[in-house]
C-alpha positions as CSV (number, residue, x, y, z in Angstrom):
1,X,-7.3,88.9,76.2
2,X,-8.9,86.2,74.2
3,X,-12.2,84.5,74.9
4,X,-12.4,80.8,73.9
5,X,-15.0,78.1,74.2
6,X,-13.7,74.7,75.3
7,X,-16.0,71.7,75.2
8,X,-14.9,68.8,77.3
9,X,-16.5,65.3,77.5
10,X,-16.5,64.3,81.2
11,X,-14.9,60.8,81.2
12,X,-14.1,58.3,83.9
13,X,-11.2,60.6,85.1
14,X,-13.5,63.6,85.4
15,X,-12.8,67.0,83.9
16,X,-9.2,66.8,85.1
17,X,-8.5,70.3,86.5
18,X,-8.8,72.1,89.8
19,X,-9.8,75.7,90.4
20,X,-8.8,78.6,92.6
21,X,-10.4,81.9,93.5
22,X,-14.0,82.9,93.9
23,X,-16.0,85.5,95.7
24,X,-15.0,85.9,99.4
25,X,-11.8,83.9,99.0
26,X,-9.0,84.4,101.5
27,X,-7.3,86.8,98.9
28,X,-10.5,88.8,98.4
29,X,-13.1,88.6,95.7
30,X,-11.5,86.9,92.7
31,X,-12.6,85.3,89.5
32,X,-12.4,81.6,89.1
33,X,-9.0,80.5,87.7
34,X,-7.6,77.1,86.6
35,X,-5.1,76.1,89.3
36,X,-3.9,72.8,87.9
37,X,-4.6,70.7,84.8
38,X,-4.0,67.1,85.9
39,X,-2.1,64.6,83.8
40,X,-5.2,62.7,83.0
41,X,-8.8,63.7,82.4
42,X,-10.8,65.5,79.8
43,X,-8.8,68.8,80.0
44,X,-5.4,67.1,79.5
45,X,-6.7,65.1,76.5
46,X,-8.2,68.3,75.0
47,X,-5.0,70.2,75.6
48,X,-6.4,73.8,75.4
49,X,-7.1,74.6,79.0
50,X,-4.1,76.1,80.7
51,X,-3.1,76.9,84.3
52,X,-4.1,80.5,84.9
53,X,-7.0,80.6,82.5
54,X,-10.0,82.4,83.9
55,X,-13.3,80.4,83.7
56,X,-16.1,82.8,82.8
57,X,-19.0,80.4,82.5
58,X,-19.9,76.7,82.6
59,X,-22.6,75.6,80.1
60,X,-23.6,79.2,79.8
61,X,-24.0,79.7,83.5
62,X,-21.8,82.7,84.6
63,X,-19.3,82.2,87.4
64,X,-19.2,85.9,88.1
65,X,-19.6,86.6,91.8
66,X,-19.8,82.9,92.8
67,X,-17.9,81.5,95.8
68,X,-15.2,78.9,95.4
69,X,-17.6,76.3,96.8
70,X,-20.4,77.3,94.4
71,X,-18.0,77.1,91.4
72,X,-16.8,73.6,92.5
73,X,-20.5,72.5,92.9
74,X,-21.4,73.8,89.4
75,X,-18.5,72.0,87.8
76,X,-19.3,68.8,89.8
77,X,-23.0,68.8,88.8
78,X,-22.3,69.2,85.1
79,X,-22.5,65.7,83.4
80,X,-21.5,64.6,80.0
81,X,-20.5,67.5,77.7
82,X,-19.2,70.5,79.6
83,X,-18.8,73.8,77.7
84,X,-16.4,76.2,79.3
85,X,-16.1,79.9,78.4
86,X,-12.5,80.8,79.2
87,X,-10.5,84.0,79.2
88,X,-6.7,83.4,78.6
């Protein structure tokens, strides 16, 4: 497994990816994974984030043990430059 740090600039199209998983998900306690990278948005422009990548942290805030809703909230609240720690 390889850790990588991906820095995205949140633009008008947002970060451009959706997530799946989380603590207490219907499938049990899961890490947060990238579900879809949309055709437009910061992630598509950057090109490094892939479906199935595990998101470990956002701007240094760990996603370990967070629910899906909490993870979505953390991603929504981050403005401007967003640094993702990713395991792929």
